[in-house]
N, C-alpha and C positions, 0 to 999 in steps of 0.2 A: 229473863230479857236478853236479848241477842246483843253482843258487844261488837258485832261487825255491822258497819254502815255501807249501805251500798252508795256509790257514787254515780247518782242517775245522770247527772250533766256527763260524765265521762262515758257512761252507757249509751245516751242517745248520740254522742259523737260517733259512735260506731254504727250508725244507722243512718244512711243518707236517706231511706224512707221515711223518716221521722223528721226532715228538715222540711216541713210544710206545715200550714195552720192546723190541718185535722188532727185532733185528738181520738187516738184510736182505742176503743173499747168494744172492738168487735173480735178481739183474740179468739175467743172460742170457736170462731169459724176459720181461723187461720191467722197466724201471728205475721207480723213484719219480719223481714231477715236482716240480720247484720251484714255489712259490706263485705266480710271475711267468707261469708257463704256464697255470695253473688261472685266474688273474685275466684274461689275454688272451683265452682261451676263452670265459669267461662275460662278459666285457665286448662280445666280438663279437654274443653271443646278445642280449644286453641292449640294445645300442645301434647295431647294425648289420645285423641280421638280415634279408637279402633276396638274391633272385638277382641276376645281374650284367647290366650294361648299361642299366639303367632311369634314366630321366630324374628321379630323386629322391634325396634326400639319404642314406638308408639304402642304396640300391644303389650309388651313387658310393663311399660308405665301402666297401663290400665289395669293389668294383673296385680300390680302394687296398690292402685288405688282401690281397687274392689276389696284387696285383703285388708286395707287400712280401715275401710268402712266396717267390716264385720269386726275387727278388732274394737272399734271404737264403741260399736254399737253394743258388743258384749260388756264392756265396761260400764255403759251407760246403764245396763240393765242389771248389773252384777251376775252375769252368765259367761259361760266360756263362749268364745267367737265361733265356734262350730255350732253352737246351740241357737243362733240367730239367722234370719233371712229377711230379705226385703221382697217387695211387691209393690203395686201400683197404688194402693191405699188399704186401710184397714178392712173396709167392707169387703174388697175383692181378695183380700186374703182370708177373711173369715169365711167367705163361701168355699174357698178352696180347702180350708182346712178343716172346716166341719165335714165337708165332703169326704176327706180323707178318713176322718175318725169314723164316718159313716160305715165303711168297711168293716168295722168291728161289731156293729150294732145289729138287733134284730127286732122283730115286730114287737111292738108294746114295750120297748125300753122307754127310759124317761130321760128328759132333759128338763132342767129346771133354770128359767130365766127370771129377771126381775122386772118390776114394773118402773124402775128407775133408769132402766137401760136405754140407750140410743138404739134405733132400729137394726143398726149395723150388727149388733150382738143378740138381735131376736130374730129377725126375718131369715138368716141362714139356718136356723135351727127349726123354723115353721116350714121352710122348704124341704129340709130333709126329712121332717116328720111326714110331709105330705108324700114323699117319695118312698120312704121305708116303713110306714105305718107307725110312727113312734108318737109318744105322748108329750106335749111341751105342757109344763106347769109354771105358773107366775107366782114368784114370791112379791106380797104386798110392801108398800111402805105406810109409815105413821102418818096420820091426818095432821097433828098438831106441827110437827117440824119437818116432815118429808123426809126422814130418816128411814133406812131400810129396817123392816120390822123382822128381826131375826128368829121370833117366835114363829111368824107365818112362814119364814123360810124353813125351819125345821120341819115343820108340818108338811111341806111339799117333797121332803126327801123320802126315800123308799129303798127297797133292796133292788128295785128295778132303776133306780137313778144313775146314768152313766157319765153325765156333764153337769155341772153347775156354773151358769155361764152369768157374769156380773160384772158391774163397772166400778173401778177404783173409785172415781168420783162422777158424778152425774152432769153431763154437759148442759142439762137446761136449769138445773137448781143449784149446783156447786157442792152438793151433799157427798161428804167422803164416805166411804163404806169401811168397815172394820176387816180388811182384807184376810188378814191372817186367821181369824175367827171363822170366817166363812170357808177359807180353804181347808180349815181343820174339819169342818162339818162336812164338806164335800168327801174329804179322804175318808172320814169315819163311815160314809156311807158306801165307800167303794167307786168313788165317782172322780172325775178329773176337774180341778179348778181351773176354770177359764176367764181369763181377766181382760177385760177392756180397759186399758189404761190411756187412751187417747186424751181424755179431758185432764187427767191428772199430771200427764208427763210434763207440761211447762211449770208446775207448781211445786214439785219436790222430788226427792230422790226415789229410786225404784232398786229394790234389792230382791230379784224373783226368788232366790231361795229363803231369804229371811220371811217373805209373807207366804211361801208355799205354793207358789203359781206353778201349774204343770204347762199351761199356755198362757202367753200375755201379749197383747197387740197394742201397738200404738202407732203414732204418725208423725214422723219429723216435721211436717208443715205447720204441726200445732206447738212444736218447740222450737221455732226460729229457724227450721231448715227448709227445703224444697218440699214439693208433692211428692209424697212417697209413704208407703207403708213399712213397718218393721214388726217381726213377731220374734218372739223367744217360745222354744219348746224344750222342756226338759229331757235331757239325754234318751233316758230310759223310754220315754215316750216316742220320740224321733226314731229310735232304732226300731221300734216295733211296728212303725206306721209303714204302709206301702203308699208311697206318693203317687200321684197323677203326674207322669212326665214323659217327655218323649224318651225312646229307648237308646240315644247315645249319650243324653245327659249323664254328667257324673253323679255318682252316689256319695261322695265325700267332697268336702266336709259336709257333715249332717245337715246342717241347715240349708245348703245349696241345692239340695235334692228336692225342695220344696219351691224353689225360684224357676218359675217356668219362662223359659224364652231368654232374650238378652234383655238384661234391665237397662234402665238409664243411668249410664255410669257417671254422667256429670251430676246427678242428683245424689249419687253415692257420696261422690267427693263433696257436695253440699252438706249433706248429712254429717259427714266427719267433722266438717267445719262448724256446724251447729253444735255439735257436743262439744268439741274445743272451747268454743264461746262460752257455753254453760259452765265447763270447768273452770274457765279464767274468773269467774264471777263467785261462784261456791253457792249452794243451796242456803246454807245460813242467812247469807245477805239477802238473798232473794225472798226467801220466806218472810224475813222480818219487815221488809219494806213492803211487800204485796199485803201483809197482814194489818199494817198501820194504814195503808190506803184503803183496804176494806173495810176497816172501822171507822175511817173518816167518812166513807161513803153512807154507811149504815147510820152513823151518828147524824148526818145532815139529810137523810132523805125525806122530803116532805111528806107529811102524814096524809096527804090526799091517795098516795101510792099504797097499793099492797104488795108487800114482800112475800113471795112463796118460797118457803124454807126456812132454815135456821135463822134466827134474827140476830146471831152474834157471828163472831169468826171461830167460834169454836166448832170444830167438826165438819169445815168445810173450806172449800178454795173459793177466792173473791171473785165468783160467777153468780150474779144475781137476777132473779126473774120477776119483774114488775107487772103489775096490771093498773090500770086508773078506771073508775067507775064510768067515765063519760067518754074517754078516748081510746080508740083501738091501739094495739101494738104498732100497727103500719102506720098510723097518724103520727104517734109519737116518735118513731124511728125517722120519719120523714122531716118532722120538725127539728129535730136533733142533727139530722144529715144538712139542714139549711144553714145551721149553726156550725157547721163544720166540726161534727161530733159522730164517729162511726158507731152504730149499735146494731143489733139484729132483731128484728121481729119474727114471731111465727113458733112453729114447733119444735124447730131444730133437729127433727127427724127423732126427737123423744115421743113417740105418738101414744105410749102407754101412761107417761106423766101426765100429759095434757089430757087425756080421756080420764083419768083417774080424778085430776084436779076440776074436771067441768069445763076446761078452757079450749072450745073447738077452735077458736082464734088465736091461740097460742098465747104468748106473753113478749115482753120486751125485754132483751137479753143485756145484760151489761157485764162486760168482762175486764177486770182489772188485772194487769201484768206489771212485771217488774219496771218496763222501760215506761209507764205512767208516771205521772208527777202528781203531787198534792195540788199544784195550781190546776191542772187539768180536770182533777176530781171536783175542785169547787167550780171549775166552769161548767162542768156536766150537771152538778146539783143545781146551781142556778138556772141552767136552761130547763131542767125538769120542772122547777118550781115556776117558772115563765110559763112552761107548757100546761102545767096544771090549772 
């Protein structure tokens, strides 16, 4: 058991956004941001707003802020600062990077994805397959607890597999996958391990080398930062790839060559502030608090609801998908909204998950984060009981 306690009241004091009656359980769709992130973004626009490489003060400050963002992102992912890059969001980055790796592929090469994935880690490969006559194979998940079926994943691999794309955590069900094991299987097949860490990033530390990722993509707006996408590429991979870019754009540092056009520099400043915010708390305290709240939710969930996924806090992050036998997810979410409780209904772009579970209307998704409180969880449970 962790000996590090999270001072939740002190955490919430750092978020003006939380100074309202709403209980935010909508974090899987995008988190609230601490004031330090807002301040960093407004400070950039006020004091350093310029393009890069100019011989004047605001441009030099922009250069420093962009470099600092890459340094912070590298630290956040356990990578070198020149192995990371930014873009509009995860989906846009994934379309661009998958198109880049497509230069190395030939007809009938194979891509393996999973049925736990957000479509942002499926559709880019389906589109690439359409263009290049590739084969996309789907690894299934287990019926009883919605964990990835590693046996089925192994059966999908062949000597034609070139990429294994998979989520670190399911954005719909909260399931955490065995990232290192999957990466090892990909490498044994001669394929790249391509990790969607969007949903895991706000819940735990990332070390790309430790898990064996070749490519990893996440989104700062899911871990208390601004709307932005962030990627890591292993040095040997980035050096080998030919990026899609305009001719005058620099080739160094490595990650920059995959950043098309002028980025949102204010968002890069905010991303640095978000990472510094997480650094100030520490993952041990964050995870202990989230685990406690997640278990509190599971223990108090009214029996009328069906939980889809792992029924304990083992092997998951505190994201929960629920259905009710008589009320739609939209109806439940609307009822919670009337009680100042934010949640999400729908499929959350996890199309394969919902099709596999036979849930065309999707689920009600509850996402717990470290800035939530026990009182908010109790209020949510009371509201769910009332709606049931």
